[in-house]
Structure formats: C-alpha cells, structure tokens
N, C-alpha and C positions, 0 to 999 in steps of 0.2 A: 363563651364557653365553647369547646369543641362538642358537636353531637355525639361523640363517640363516649365521650366524659359521661354523658347523660346516661347513655344506655348503658355502660356498665358500672353506674351509679356511683360514679366519683364525685360528680356533681348532681345537684337535688333539681337543676333546670329551673322553669318558671316555679316563683312560689305564690303568685295569685295572677288573677286575670287580668291586671292591670300591667303584668311585665310581658313586652312585646318581643315576638319571637322572629328570629328573620334566619332564613336557610338559605344558603347559597349551595345550589345543588349544580350547580355547574362542573365540567370536568368528565370523567371517564362514563361513556354511555352504558358498560356493565353495571356500572353501581345503580344508575336509574332502573336498568331491567332488573335487578334484582329487589329493589327497593318495590316497584310495580307489581313483581309477582307476590312478593308477600303481603302487600297491600289485597291484592284480588282474592289471594289464599284466606284472608282475615274476612274480608268481604262474604267470599261463598259460604264461610263459614259460619257466620252469624244472620246468614238468610237476608242481606241487605244487598245482592249484586245480582245479576242477572246472567246467566250463560248463555253466550249468543255463538251458534254454530257457524263458521265461514270459510 
C-alpha cells in the first residue's frame, strides 16, 4: 500500500501490531525536509521536543 493512500484514508494501513510497516523514504530530499519539519512542529506542540539554538 502506498503511504499516500493511507494518509488520504483510501486504505486503512495497519490493522494490528502484528502487521509490519516498511517505509522506503529514498528519493527527493525535499520530501524528507517536509516530513522532518512537520515532525518537529508536532513534537514541539506536544512538548516532547527541545528547541536548540544554533
């Protein structure tokens, strides 16, 4: 199943913890940056990340 189908709810994704998820994130670096940016945003909003000045 393509990740996009799970995101737009065309496919349920995993139905149990016994199902293994494999994600191939190779490809365009911009996609990696977009995903990382969103992960940081969510982690900061939930208070589980630390903002580090550099």
